Every structure is written in structure tokens, then in C-alpha cells.
C-alpha positions in Angstrom: 31.1 -55.4 -6.6 33.6 -53.7 -4.3 37.2 -54.1 -3.3 38.9 -53.3 0.0 42.5 -52.3 -0.1 45.1 -52.3 2.6 48.2 -50.3 2.1 51.3 -52.5 1.9 53.1 -50.7 4.8 50.1 -51.4 7.0 49.8 -55.1 6.0 53.6 -55.6 6.4 53.5 -54.2 10.0 50.2 -55.8 10.9 49.4 -58.8 8.7 46.5 -59.9 10.9 44.6 -56.8 9.7 43.7 -58.6 6.4 42.2 -61.6 8.3 40.3 -59.4 10.8 38.8 -57.2 8.0 37.8 -60.3 6.0 36.1 -61.9 8.9 34.4 -58.7 9.9 33.0 -58.2 6.4 31.8 -61.8 6.3 30.1 -61.5 9.6 28.4 -58.2 8.5 27.2 -59.8 5.3 25.8 -62.8 7.3 24.0 -60.5 9.7 22.6 -58.3 6.9 21.2 -61.4 5.2 19.7 -62.7 8.4 17.9 -59.3 8.9 16.8 -59.2 5.3 15.3 -62.7 5.7 13.4 -61.8 8.9 9.7 -61.9 7.9 8.1 -60.6 11.1 8.4 -57.0 9.8 10.1 -56.5 6.5 13.4 -54.6 6.8 12.9 -53.1 3.3 9.7 -51.8 1.7 9.5 -54.6 -0.9 6.5 -56.8 -0.4 8.0 -59.5 -2.7 11.4 -59.5 -0.9 11.0 -62.9 0.8 10.3 -64.6 -2.6 13.2 -62.7 -4.2 15.5 -63.9 -1.5 14.4 -67.5 -1.9 14.9 -67.2 -5.7 18.4 -65.7 -5.2 19.4 -68.4 -2.7 18.3 -71.1 -5.1 20.0 -69.6 -8.1 23.3 -68.7 -6.4 23.5 -71.5 -3.8 22.7 -69.2 -0.9 25.3 -66.5 -1.5 25.0 -64.2 -4.5 28.0 -62.1 -3.4 30.7 -64.6 -2.4 33.8 -63.4 -0.8 37.3 -64.7 -1.3 39.5 -65.7 -4.2 38.3 -69.2 -5.1 34.6 -68.4 -5.5 35.5 -65.4 -7.6 38.5 -66.9 -9.5 36.8 -67.0 -13.0 35.8 -63.3 -12.7 39.2 -62.2 -11.3 41.1 -64.1 -14.0 38.8 -62.6 -16.7 39.5 -59.1 -15.2 43.3 -59.6 -15.3 43.1 -61.0 -18.8 41.0 -58.1 -20.1 43.3 -55.6 -18.4 46.4 -57.1 -20.1 44.6 -57.2 -23.5 43.4 -53.6 -23.2 46.6 -52.1 -21.9 46.2 -51.0 -18.2 48.7 -53.7 -17.3 51.6 -55.2 -19.4 50.9 -58.8 -18.7 48.5 -60.9 -16.6 49.3 -61.1 -12.9 48.7 -64.3 -11.0 45.6 -63.8 -8.9 47.4 -65.0 -5.7 49.8 -62.0 -6.0 46.9 -59.5 -5.9 45.6 -60.5 -2.5 47.0 -61.0 1.0 48.3 -64.6 1.3 45.9 -65.4 4.1 43.0 -65.7 1.6 44.4 -68.5 -0.6 
């Protein structure tokens, strides 16, 4: 759904920034899902939310918004292929070249 970008000059000076950001976003997503699943008092005004969460977990294996290259590889490869076919880029770029190497 979204993409976080780190400028090359920042990444080159502080490569740990990519890992720290990735870990922070993963922790935030986990925390948000925990809060969303808490049934004591619903966090959102959707009375069917617990049933929807159970359905989403069953359908997507517990994570409907996976982070990282591998769980998103088919989508990323399709995106690069479409971009090459439609002209925004001249030729497909290997997925590994698009992301910080710490996320292989």
C-alpha cells in the first residue's frame, strides 16, 4: 500500500537506518493488530470487527499486509514488468536493486 524511501546519501552514511525503520514499522503494525484484536472494548466502531479480523487472518495467514521483499515478490515483479511495458522505465530492474540490501 505504501512505500518508505530513504535518500541514498542518508543510507550511505547511516545504513542501519533502513533496518531500524523496518523493525519500527513491523513493531507498530504488530501493536496496532494487537489493539485491533482486543475485544474488551472495541478500538473501532465496527461491531463485526472481531469476525472480520478472524476472516482476514484465515484468508491471509495472519498478515494481510506483509512487509519485506519475499512476501511481496510477485507484486513487485509485476509492478516492474508493467512499468517497463508501459514506458516509465526502459527495462525491468532486479527487485534486489530497488531496496536496501539488509532486506534480502
